[in-house]
N, CA, C and O atoms as a DFTB+ gen file, in Angstrom:
672 C
 N C O
     1  1       4.877      20.961       3.719
     2  2       4.315      19.924       2.962
     3  2       4.790      20.321       1.404
     4  3       4.758      21.445       0.902
     5  1       5.202      19.177       0.837
     6  2       5.654      19.104      -0.479
     7  2       4.413      19.594      -1.370
     8  3       3.257      19.329      -1.042
     9  1       4.701      20.247      -2.397
    10  2       3.673      20.713      -3.501
    11  2       3.741      19.554      -4.526
    12  3       4.772      19.369      -5.172
    13  1       2.681      18.798      -4.672
    14  2       2.456      17.667      -5.553
    15  2       1.577      18.147      -6.790
    16  3       0.404      18.464      -6.593
    17  1       2.098      18.200      -7.982
    18  2       1.312      18.453      -9.061
    19  2       0.987      17.317     -10.142
    20  3       1.878      16.546     -10.500
    21  1      -0.171      17.246     -10.597
    22  2      -0.400      16.235     -11.735
    23  2      -1.153      16.929     -12.860
    24  3      -1.992      17.794     -12.612
    25  1      -0.884      16.590     -13.956
    26  2      -1.430      17.093     -15.230
    27  2      -2.883      16.693     -15.349
    28  3      -3.132      15.506     -15.138
    29  1      -3.853      17.482     -15.648
    30  2      -5.288      17.133     -15.730
    31  2      -5.364      16.177     -17.056
    32  3      -6.075      15.173     -17.026
    33  1      -4.652      16.502     -18.155
    34  2      -4.711      15.441     -19.226
    35  2      -4.222      14.213     -18.947
    36  3      -4.742      13.240     -19.493
    37  1      -3.234      14.064     -18.129
    38  2      -2.549      12.716     -17.780
    39  2      -3.585      11.978     -16.880
    40  3      -3.784      10.769     -17.001
    41  1      -4.236      12.760     -15.971
    42  2      -5.293      12.144     -15.085
    43  2      -6.426      11.762     -15.798
    44  3      -6.946      10.694     -15.476
    45  1      -6.923      12.426     -16.718
    46  2      -8.085      12.110     -17.518
    47  2      -7.815      10.838     -18.508
    48  3      -8.660       9.958     -18.677
    49  1      -6.663      10.847     -19.078
    50  2      -6.313       9.577     -19.829
    51  2      -6.183       8.372     -18.963
    52  3      -6.587       7.277     -19.353
    53  1      -5.633       8.544     -17.807
    54  2      -5.470       7.340     -16.904
    55  2      -6.759       6.954     -16.461
    56  3      -6.961       5.741     -16.399
    57  1      -7.736       7.773     -16.118
    58  2      -8.969       7.432     -15.531
    59  2      -9.671       6.639     -16.582
    60  3     -10.380       5.683     -16.270
    61  1      -9.486       7.025     -17.866
    62  2     -10.184       6.178     -18.975
    63  2      -9.603       4.711     -18.946
    64  3     -10.323       3.746     -19.207
    65  1      -8.285       4.586     -18.620
    66  2      -7.634       3.216     -18.624
    67  2      -8.136       2.378     -17.481
    68  3      -8.141       1.149     -17.548
    69  1      -8.571       3.065     -16.400
    70  2      -8.982       2.176     -15.209
    71  2      -8.458       2.827     -13.845
    72  3      -7.569       3.678     -13.805
    73  1      -9.099       2.336     -12.785
    74  2      -8.846       2.950     -11.539
    75  2      -7.449       2.856     -10.942
    76  3      -6.975       3.715     -10.198
    77  1      -6.777       1.656     -11.358
    78  2      -5.344       1.363     -10.951
    79  2      -4.577       2.483     -11.743
    80  3      -3.766       3.131     -11.081
    81  1      -4.718       2.783     -13.013
    82  2      -3.965       3.605     -13.716
    83  2      -4.243       5.064     -13.221
    84  3      -3.292       5.843     -13.161
    85  1      -5.430       5.450     -12.884
    86  2      -5.829       6.728     -12.089
    87  2      -4.938       6.891     -10.827
    88  3      -4.350       7.947     -10.595
    89  1      -4.867       5.849     -10.056
    90  2      -4.076       5.956      -8.822
    91  2      -2.651       6.140      -9.237
    92  3      -1.959       7.006      -8.703
    93  1      -2.261       5.468     -10.035
    94  2      -0.768       5.516     -10.368
    95  2      -0.171       6.843     -10.828
    96  3       1.031       7.093     -10.748
    97  1      -1.124       7.705     -11.330
    98  2      -0.563       9.087     -11.783
    99  2      -0.225       9.783     -10.349
   100  3       0.789      10.475     -10.251
   101  1      -1.027       9.600      -9.326
   102  2      -0.803      10.197      -8.138
   103  2       0.371       9.684      -7.355
   104  3       1.207      10.401      -6.806
   105  1       0.349       8.272      -7.359
   106  2       1.660       7.558      -6.700
   107  2       2.929       7.910      -7.452
   108  3       3.975       8.100      -6.833
   109  1       2.862       8.001      -8.781
   110  2       4.068       8.362      -9.469
   111  2       4.513       9.748      -8.987
   112  3       5.664       9.971      -8.612
   113  1       3.588      10.622      -9.016
   114  2       3.821      12.133      -8.572
   115  2       4.451      12.178      -7.219
   116  3       5.392      12.927      -6.956
   117  1       3.869      11.300      -6.313
   118  2       4.358      11.398      -4.892
   119  2       5.650      10.974      -4.713
   120  3       6.461      11.615      -4.045
   121  1       5.961       9.676      -5.402
   122  2       7.270       9.106      -5.380
   123  2       8.300      10.011      -5.947
   124  3       9.375      10.171      -5.369
   125  1       8.001      10.622      -7.084
   126  2       8.977      11.549      -7.757
   127  2       9.245      12.659      -6.791
   128  3      10.399      13.065      -6.651
   129  1       8.202      13.199      -6.082
   130  2       8.400      14.345      -5.157
   131  2       9.326      13.967      -4.004
   132  3      10.060      14.840      -3.540
   133  1       9.345      12.758      -3.520
   134  2      10.170      12.450      -2.392
   135  2      11.347      11.666      -2.813
   136  3      12.032      11.216      -1.895
   137  1      11.721      11.413      -4.043
   138  2      12.848      10.815      -4.505
   139  2      12.818       9.266      -4.461
   140  3      13.834       8.607      -4.242
   141  1      11.571       8.710      -4.687
   142  2      11.507       7.174      -4.619
   143  2      10.740       6.602      -3.469
   144  3       9.570       6.863      -3.190
   145  1      11.551       5.784      -2.832
   146  2      10.899       5.141      -1.632
   147  2      10.786       6.178      -0.488
   148  3      11.688       6.998      -0.321
   149  1       9.623       6.149       0.348
   150  2       9.517       6.843       1.438
   151  2      10.706       6.705       2.616
   152  3      11.051       5.566       2.931
   153  1      11.198       7.613       3.128
   154  2      12.022       7.469       4.220
   155  2      11.401       8.395       5.359
   156  3      10.567       9.270       5.126
   157  1      11.922       8.088       6.646
   158  2      11.366       8.913       7.869
   159  2      11.276      10.386       7.444
   160  3      10.259      11.044       7.661
   161  1      12.263      10.846       6.889
   162  2      12.459      12.344       6.429
   163  2      11.533      12.626       5.464
   164  3      10.825      13.613       5.665
   165  1      11.352      11.921       4.350
   166  2      10.264      12.324       3.299
   167  2       8.939      12.075       3.691
   168  3       8.037      12.680       3.112
   169  1       8.683      11.268       4.595
   170  2       7.388      10.925       4.996
   171  2       6.854      12.084       5.709
   172  3       5.647      12.297       5.588
   173  1       7.533      12.840       6.407
   174  2       7.102      14.171       7.002
   175  2       6.822      15.150       6.105
   176  3       6.178      16.139       6.457
   177  1       7.251      15.000       4.898
   178  2       6.843      16.162       3.871
   179  2       5.578      15.878       3.279
   180  3       5.110      16.693       2.484
   181  1       4.859      14.657       3.605
   182  2       3.505      14.326       2.938
   183  2       2.644      14.317       3.920
   184  3       2.942      14.064       5.088
   185  1       1.277      14.651       3.419
   186  2       0.049      14.630       4.434
   187  2      -0.302      13.174       4.714
   188  3       0.320      12.274       4.150
   189  1      -1.261      12.933       5.553
   190  2      -1.625      11.614       6.004
   191  2      -2.351      10.916       4.798
   192  3      -2.140       9.713       4.647
   193  1      -3.097      11.498       4.019
   194  2      -3.665      10.923       2.744
   195  2      -2.679      10.552       1.733
   196  3      -2.787       9.519       1.073
   197  1      -1.773      11.335       1.611
   198  2      -0.615      10.778       0.617
   199  2       0.167       9.801       1.084
   200  3       0.628       8.984       0.286
   201  1       0.432       9.721       2.353
   202  2       1.264       8.571       2.975
   203  2       0.301       7.356       2.922
   204  3       0.784       6.243       2.718
   205  1      -0.901       7.493       3.079
   206  2      -1.879       6.299       3.205
   207  2      -1.805       5.638       1.565
   208  3      -1.600       4.443       1.353
   209  1      -1.976       6.482       0.675
   210  2      -1.838       6.077      -0.785
   211  2      -0.516       5.436      -1.058
   212  3      -0.473       4.375      -1.681
   213  1       0.449       5.964      -0.670
   214  2       1.701       5.268      -0.816
   215  2       1.876       3.942      -0.162
   216  3       2.470       3.029      -0.735
   217  1       1.362       3.822       1.042
   218  2       1.177       2.546       1.826
   219  2       0.326       1.594       1.014
   220  3       0.641       0.408       0.924
   221  1      -0.707       2.075       0.444
   222  2      -1.545       1.232      -0.369
   223  2      -0.877       0.604      -1.569
   224  3      -0.932      -0.589      -1.866
   225  1      -0.224       1.581      -2.236
   226  2       0.596       1.021      -3.383
   227  2       1.479       0.148      -3.090
   228  3       1.591      -0.803      -3.865
   229  1       2.272       0.209      -2.011
   230  2       3.292      -0.689      -1.647
   231  2       2.884      -2.057      -1.285
   232  3       3.481      -3.086      -1.603
   233  1       1.696      -1.956      -0.515
   234  2       0.911      -3.221       0.031
   235  2       0.512      -3.842      -1.209
   236  3       0.821      -5.021      -1.384
   237  1      -0.173      -3.172      -2.154
   238  2      -0.759      -3.897      -3.439
   239  2       0.339      -4.465      -4.290
   240  3       0.186      -5.595      -4.755
   241  1       1.315      -3.856      -4.508
   242  2       2.482      -4.335      -5.276
   243  2       3.007      -5.627      -4.698
   244  3       3.156      -6.647      -5.371
   245  1       3.267      -5.528      -3.470
   246  2       4.026      -6.632      -2.934
   247  2       3.096      -7.846      -2.723
   248  3       3.541      -8.965      -2.982
   249  1       1.836      -7.700      -2.269
   250  2       1.005      -8.857      -1.967
   251  2       0.477      -9.359      -3.218
   252  3       0.234     -10.564      -3.278
   253  1       0.239      -8.552      -4.327
   254  2      -0.293      -9.196      -5.522
   255  2       0.741      -9.979      -6.213
   256  3       0.427     -10.809      -7.067
   257  1       2.086      -9.727      -5.847
   258  2       3.072     -10.566      -6.542
   259  2       3.631     -11.895      -5.613
   260  3       3.926     -12.994      -6.083
   261  1       3.687     -11.559      -4.374
   262  2       4.272     -12.579      -3.445
   263  2       3.559     -12.746      -2.137
   264  3       4.067     -13.471      -1.282
   265  1       2.411     -12.127      -1.910
   266  2       1.747     -12.395      -0.748
   267  2       2.346     -11.380       0.439
   268  3       3.119     -10.444       0.228
   269  1       1.854     -11.750       1.623
   270  2       2.278     -11.031       2.768
   271  2       3.649     -11.454       3.172
   272  3       4.449     -10.688       3.711
   273  1       3.894     -12.721       2.885
   274  2       5.184     -13.086       3.297
   275  2       6.281     -12.302       2.513
   276  3       7.274     -11.873       3.099
   277  1       6.094     -12.133       1.246
   278  2       6.913     -11.314       0.372
   279  2       7.056      -9.908       1.008
   280  3       8.154      -9.397       1.231
   281  1       5.934      -9.351       1.270
   282  2       5.777      -7.934       1.859
   283  2       6.787      -7.859       3.079
   284  3       7.694      -7.033       3.180
   285  1       6.507      -8.775       3.914
   286  2       7.381      -8.713       5.180
   287  2       8.757      -9.092       4.957
   288  3       9.647      -8.508       5.575
   289  1       9.022     -10.025       4.122
   290  2      10.436     -10.428       3.890
   291  2      11.249      -9.208       3.211
   292  3      12.394      -8.922       3.560
   293  1      10.662      -8.639       2.377
   294  2      11.122      -7.403       1.588
   295  2      11.294      -6.229       2.568
   296  3      11.722      -5.208       2.029
   297  1      11.083      -6.160       3.736
   298  2      11.217      -5.127       4.797
   299  2      10.215      -4.186       4.909
   300  3      10.413      -3.190       5.605
   301  1       9.020      -4.370       4.249
   302  2       7.950      -3.380       4.351
   303  2       6.925      -3.602       5.592
   304  3       5.898      -2.940       5.742
   305  1       7.323      -4.538       6.373
   306  2       6.411      -4.608       7.643
   307  2       6.182      -3.478       8.526
   308  3       5.039      -3.208       8.892
   309  1       7.275      -2.740       8.924
   310  2       7.303      -1.615       9.672
   311  2       6.535      -0.295       8.903
   312  3       5.972       0.615       9.511
   313  1       6.633      -0.397       7.618
   314  2       6.011       0.706       6.801
   315  2       4.589       0.417       6.748
   316  3       3.789       1.349       6.827
   317  1       4.217      -0.724       6.626
   318  2       2.726      -1.042       6.547
   319  2       2.010      -1.092       7.979
   320  3       0.953      -0.505       8.212
   321  1       2.657      -1.804       8.835
   322  2       2.129      -2.053      10.290
   323  2       2.396      -1.233      11.393
   324  3       1.680      -1.266      12.393
   325  1       3.510      -0.396      11.276
   326  2       3.766       0.670      12.268
   327  2       3.383       1.998      12.013
   328  3       3.483       2.862      12.885
   329  1       2.940       2.237      10.850
   330  2       2.235       3.429      10.563
   331  2       0.848       3.287      10.796
   332  3       0.325       2.182      10.940
   333  1       0.106       4.562      10.849
   334  2      -1.281       4.417      11.190
   335  2      -2.076       4.015       9.845
   336  3      -3.199       4.482       9.657
   337  1      -1.554       3.253       9.030
   338  2      -2.291       2.915       7.813
   339  2      -3.563       2.415       7.902
   340  3      -4.540       2.925       7.353
   341  1      -3.575       1.275       8.688
   342  2      -4.911       0.497       8.924
   343  2      -5.905       1.413       9.552
   344  3      -7.092       1.340       9.234
   345  1      -5.493       2.232      10.390
   346  2      -6.419       3.198      11.173
   347  2      -7.031       4.271      10.062
   348  3      -8.231       4.541      10.017
   349  1      -6.107       4.805       9.235
   350  2      -6.597       5.706       8.257
   351  2      -7.451       5.171       7.185
   352  3      -8.304       5.866       6.635
   353  1      -7.199       3.770       6.842
   354  2      -8.124       3.121       6.038
   355  2      -9.578       3.097       6.517
   356  3     -10.563       3.303       5.808
   357  1      -9.568       2.803       7.886
   358  2     -10.854       2.662       8.476
   359  2     -11.616       3.926       8.834
   360  3     -12.788       4.120       8.511
   361  1     -10.874       4.759       9.514
   362  2     -11.438       6.064      10.034
   363  2     -11.623       7.069       9.110
   364  3     -12.646       7.753       9.142
   365  1     -10.634       7.267       8.173
   366  2     -10.648       8.361       7.128
   367  2     -11.261       7.916       5.802
   368  3     -12.100       8.615       5.234
   369  1     -10.839       6.757       5.314
   370  2     -11.313       6.272       4.097
   371  2     -12.532       5.226       3.967
   372  3     -13.048       4.817       2.928
   373  1     -12.841       4.916       5.245
   374  2     -14.100       3.928       5.265
   375  2     -13.999       2.529       4.668
   376  3     -14.994       1.913       4.287
   377  1     -12.675       2.022       4.598
   378  2     -12.485       0.836       4.130
   379  2     -12.081      -0.214       5.150
   380  3     -10.937      -0.656       5.254
   381  1     -13.188      -0.597       5.943
   382  2     -13.045      -1.211       7.167
   383  2     -12.583      -2.755       7.132
   384  3     -11.952      -3.287       8.045
   385  1     -12.983      -3.385       5.967
   386  2     -12.673      -4.856       5.889
   387  2     -11.074      -5.067       5.611
   388  3     -10.431      -5.991       6.109
   389  1     -10.548      -4.105       4.770
   390  2      -9.091      -4.170       4.539
   391  2      -8.392      -3.717       5.796
   392  3      -7.347      -4.291       6.101
   393  1      -8.846      -2.770       6.539
   394  2      -8.204      -2.239       7.782
   395  2      -8.305      -3.527       8.775
   396  3      -7.325      -3.786       9.473
   397  1      -9.421      -4.305       8.846
   398  2      -9.462      -5.347       9.822
   399  2      -8.385      -6.443       9.438
   400  3      -7.677      -6.971      10.295
   401  1      -8.308      -6.757       8.052
   402  2      -7.333      -7.662       7.704
   403  2      -5.921      -7.318       8.075
   404  3      -5.157      -8.192       8.484
   405  1      -5.544      -6.020       7.937
   406  2      -4.232      -5.554       8.163
   407  2      -3.999      -5.716       9.752
   408  3      -2.941      -6.189      10.166
   409  1      -4.991      -5.320      10.594
   410  2      -4.685      -5.602      11.933
   411  2      -4.453      -7.042      12.341
   412  3      -3.683      -7.320      13.261
   413  1      -5.175      -8.029      11.599
   414  2      -4.912      -9.377      11.841
   415  2      -3.553      -9.821      11.348
   416  3      -2.854     -10.553      12.048
   417  1      -3.179      -9.416      10.214
   418  2      -1.855      -9.713       9.550
   419  2      -0.706      -9.196      10.485
   420  3       0.361      -9.783      10.666
   421  1      -1.096      -7.982      11.061
   422  2      -0.092      -7.283      11.893
   423  2       0.265      -8.230      13.157
   424  3       1.420      -8.378      13.558
   425  1      -0.695      -8.757      13.648
   426  2      -0.455      -9.785      14.718
   427  2       0.359     -10.858      14.316
   428  3       1.211     -11.282      15.096
   429  1       0.198     -11.392      13.114
   430  2       0.988     -12.683      12.634
   431  2       2.429     -12.038      12.266
   432  3       3.377     -12.819      12.329
   433  1       2.674     -10.825      11.926
   434  2       3.893     -10.040      11.535
   435  2       4.712     -10.207      12.862
   436  3       5.829     -10.711      12.974
   437  1       3.861      -9.639      13.909
   438  2       4.650      -9.512      15.195
   439  2       5.113     -10.873      15.647
   440  3       6.261     -10.997      16.072
   441  1       4.322     -11.863      15.584
   442  2       4.768     -13.225      16.022
   443  2       5.800     -13.921      15.267
   444  3       6.503     -14.796      15.771
   445  1       5.895     -13.515      14.004
   446  2       6.845     -14.264      13.087
   447  2       7.835     -13.270      12.411
   448  3       8.517     -13.710      11.485
   449  1       7.960     -12.119      12.747
   450  2       8.671     -11.236      11.938
   451  2      10.103     -11.466      11.977
   452  3      10.729     -11.223      10.945
   453  1      10.717     -11.887      12.981
   454  2      12.244     -12.273      13.079
   455  2      12.605     -13.399      11.972
   456  3      13.558     -13.303      11.199
   457  1      11.787     -14.371      12.013
   458  2      12.149     -15.477      10.876
   459  2      11.939     -15.010       9.524
   460  3      12.703     -15.286       8.599
   461  1      10.782     -14.223       9.402
   462  2      10.388     -13.715       7.992
   463  2      11.285     -12.659       7.469
   464  3      11.400     -12.519       6.251
   465  1      11.871     -11.972       8.227
   466  2      12.586     -10.767       7.777
   467  2      14.178     -11.194       7.690
   468  3      14.955     -10.334       7.276
   469  1      14.623     -12.311       8.013
   470  2      16.017     -12.613       8.055
   471  2      16.359     -12.946       6.641
   472  3      15.594     -13.435       5.809
   473  1      17.703     -12.590       6.469
   474  2      18.159     -12.915       5.102
   475  2      18.244     -14.351       4.905
   476  3      18.556     -15.124       5.811
   477  1      17.917     -14.772       3.505
   478  2      17.946     -16.291       3.259
   479  2      18.126     -16.346       1.689
   480  3      18.049     -15.380       0.930
   481  1      18.375     -17.634       1.355
   482  2      18.490     -18.016      -0.117
   483  2      17.190     -17.874      -0.594
   484  3      16.250     -17.705       0.183
   485  1      17.019     -17.940      -2.074
   486  2      15.867     -18.066      -2.653
   487  2      15.080     -19.396      -2.276
   488  3      13.854     -19.378      -2.167
   489  1      15.736     -20.405      -2.105
   490  2      15.092     -21.607      -1.677
   491  2      14.473     -21.512      -0.345
   492  3      13.345     -21.939      -0.100
   493  1      15.323     -20.882       0.592
   494  2      14.816     -20.668       1.967
   495  2      13.545     -19.791       2.016
   496  3      12.598     -20.028       2.766
   497  1      13.612     -18.676       1.084
   498  2      12.464     -17.919       1.055
   499  2      11.241     -18.529       0.594
   500  3      10.163     -18.314       1.148
   501  1      11.390     -19.337      -0.474
   502  2      10.231     -19.902      -0.999
   503  2       9.792     -21.136       0.047
   504  3       8.663     -21.605      -0.097
   505  1      10.461     -21.548       0.856
   506  2      10.065     -22.518       1.991
   507  2       9.265     -21.730       3.092
   508  3       8.518     -22.321       3.872
   509  1       9.441     -20.475       3.118
   510  2       8.581     -19.699       4.112
   511  2       7.100     -19.871       3.922
   512  3       6.291     -19.869       4.850
   513  1       6.792     -20.026       2.600
   514  2       5.277     -20.150       2.289
   515  2       4.731     -21.416       2.878
   516  3       3.579     -21.455       3.310
   517  1       5.531     -22.448       2.905
   518  2       5.103     -23.695       3.546
   519  2       5.103     -23.658       5.085
   520  3       4.270     -24.226       5.791
   521  1       6.100     -22.950       5.500
   522  2       6.311     -22.939       6.960
   523  2       5.118     -21.988       7.601
   524  3       4.660     -22.235       8.717
   525  1       4.703     -20.991       6.880
   526  2       3.701     -20.138       7.444
   527  2       2.414     -19.994       6.660
   528  3       2.074     -18.939       6.123
   529  1       1.677     -21.190       6.626
   530  2       0.403     -21.261       5.937
   531  2      -0.695     -20.338       6.488
   532  3      -1.737     -20.158       5.858
   533  1      -0.453     -19.770       7.645
   534  2      -1.462     -18.976       8.202
   535  2      -1.699     -17.679       7.423
   536  3      -2.622     -16.917       7.708
   537  1      -0.893     -17.473       6.501
   538  2      -0.886     -16.223       5.680
   539  2      -1.698     -16.468       4.426
   540  3      -2.229     -15.522       3.844
   541  1      -1.811     -17.743       3.988
   542  2      -2.567     -18.056       2.635
   543  2      -4.003     -17.549       2.520
   544  3      -4.407     -17.080       1.456
   545  1      -4.830     -17.643       3.679
   546  2      -6.068     -17.053       3.637
   547  2      -6.085     -15.615       3.333
   548  3      -6.888     -15.118       2.544
   549  1      -5.156     -14.933       3.993
   550  2      -5.117     -13.342       3.867
   551  2      -4.606     -13.142       2.456
   552  3      -5.177     -12.293       1.772
   553  1      -3.594     -13.829       1.942
   554  2      -3.253     -13.593       0.616
   555  2      -4.468     -13.644      -0.438
   556  3      -4.736     -12.772      -1.264
   557  1      -5.090     -14.762      -0.243
   558  2      -6.294     -15.105      -1.213
   559  2      -7.259     -14.067      -1.101
   560  3      -7.756     -13.603      -2.126
   561  1      -7.634     -13.580       0.207
   562  2      -8.635     -12.506       0.318
   563  2      -8.215     -11.255      -0.170
   564  3      -8.998     -10.472      -0.706
   565  1      -6.949     -11.017      -0.003
   566  2      -6.429      -9.616      -0.672
   567  2      -6.687      -9.745      -2.174
   568  3      -7.320      -8.904      -2.813
   569  1      -6.148     -10.866      -2.698
   570  2      -6.226     -10.870      -4.220
   571  2      -7.764     -10.968      -4.669
   572  3      -8.062     -10.501      -5.768
   573  1      -8.637     -11.485      -3.960
   574  2     -10.026     -11.477      -4.284
   575  2     -10.706     -10.048      -4.159
   576  3     -11.557      -9.642      -4.950
   577  1     -10.224      -9.326      -3.060
   578  2     -10.831      -8.168      -2.940
   579  2     -10.118      -6.911      -3.418
   580  3     -10.662      -5.819      -3.252
   581  1      -8.898      -7.013      -4.016
   582  2      -8.114      -5.941      -4.523
   583  2      -8.850      -5.098      -5.503
   584  3      -8.797      -3.875      -5.372
   585  1      -9.536      -5.635      -6.479
   586  2     -10.287      -4.795      -7.563
   587  2     -11.168      -3.796      -6.734
   588  3     -11.166      -2.579      -6.918
   589  1     -11.936      -4.470      -5.782
   590  2     -12.903      -3.481      -5.138
   591  2     -12.169      -2.439      -4.301
   592  3     -12.574      -1.277      -4.305
   593  1     -11.131      -2.797      -3.601
   594  2     -10.504      -1.916      -2.807
   595  2      -9.761      -0.937      -3.645
   596  3      -9.585       0.164      -3.123
   597  1      -9.295      -1.122      -4.831
   598  2      -8.640      -0.323      -5.627
   599  2      -9.693       0.808      -6.219
   600  3      -9.397       1.988      -6.413
   601  1     -10.913       0.235      -6.452
   602  2     -12.007       1.280      -6.695
   603  2     -12.359       2.135      -5.705
   604  3     -12.542       3.340      -5.881
   605  1     -12.482       1.459      -4.474
   606  2     -12.904       2.324      -3.306
   607  2     -11.890       3.495      -3.048
   608  3     -12.228       4.643      -2.761
   609  1     -10.630       3.058      -3.185
   610  2      -9.467       4.048      -2.936
   611  2      -9.473       5.212      -4.044
   612  3      -9.243       6.404      -3.839
   613  1      -9.775       4.620      -5.216
   614  2      -9.784       5.667      -6.430
   615  2     -10.917       6.670      -6.219
   616  3     -10.803       7.849      -6.553
   617  1     -12.014       6.162      -5.652
   618  2     -13.140       6.990      -5.503
   619  2     -12.825       8.090      -4.338
   620  3     -13.250       9.245      -4.389
   621  1     -12.086       7.613      -3.370
   622  2     -11.727       8.501      -2.232
   623  2     -10.977       9.437      -2.836
   624  3     -11.402      10.590      -2.768
   625  1      -9.862       9.220      -3.472
   626  2      -8.861      10.049      -4.097
   627  2      -9.613      11.117      -4.991
   628  3      -9.421      12.314      -4.773
   629  1     -10.470      10.696      -5.999
   630  2     -11.219      11.379      -6.834
   631  2     -12.135      12.414      -6.118
   632  3     -12.378      13.492      -6.661
   633  1     -12.613      12.106      -4.969
   634  2     -13.590      12.891      -4.068
   635  2     -12.680      13.860      -3.230
   636  3     -13.224      14.778      -2.615
   637  1     -11.509      13.718      -3.186
   638  2     -10.653      14.524      -2.293
   639  2      -9.297      14.846      -3.074
   640  3      -8.196      14.761      -2.530
   641  1      -9.470      15.193      -4.299
   642  2      -8.155      15.489      -5.125
   643  2      -7.223      16.537      -4.356
   644  3      -6.003      16.386      -4.419
   645  1      -7.736      17.517      -3.685
   646  2      -7.014      18.584      -3.115
   647  2      -6.080      18.122      -2.007
   648  3      -5.102      18.798      -1.688
   649  1      -6.402      16.898      -1.387
   650  2      -5.553      16.210      -0.496
   651  2      -4.342      15.538      -0.982
   652  3      -3.382      15.250      -0.268
   653  1      -4.452      15.291      -2.314
   654  2      -3.309      14.547      -2.927
   655  2      -2.528      15.369      -3.813
   656  3      -1.323      15.122      -3.769
   657  1      -2.905      16.329      -4.649
   658  2      -2.148      16.965      -5.523
   659  2      -2.919      18.145      -6.137
   660  3      -4.149      18.178      -6.093
   661  1      -2.224      19.062      -6.680
   662  2      -2.748      20.109      -7.366
   663  2      -2.854      19.689      -8.867
   664  3      -1.911      19.199      -9.488
   665  1      -4.172      19.943      -9.422
   666  2      -4.266      19.448     -10.747
   667  2      -4.162      20.687     -11.752
   668  3      -4.857      21.695     -11.630
   669  1      -3.231      20.500     -12.739
   670  2      -2.984      21.620     -13.628
   671  2      -3.204      21.276     -15.055
   672  3      -3.034      22.126     -15.928
């Protein structure tokens, strides 16, 4: 496993700024340790909790900007839906409602992935939102619940610091 280290002073300052900033300290350290985006090789260097946090960060960044359609179109479907991310959120982190949502969106992904993942123009991409309105309620629910989920995830990380990094 990779040794991940974060500075206590940086963590304290980020915690004062908010839960999202607190989590970003760990996310930044994890991404730096693996050289950016996770690959099958670098994922093996992280533990389950570290991978779950990276999945959350990717999910949050993509869905908050462009919804699940953007997440899927940008190629993150396998990273989110083929990893045991939803299971970890439910069983290890106790975030059952997010896990349930991900299982439901996973089904939509499987049904529509070929057309959602294909290369297309910006105009064709924007048309996907009209072609697949079944994602709208999930996008809305994610945006509505994201602050609470971010707080729950930050609490889990704070209660299990040793699973994420060494604090110096």
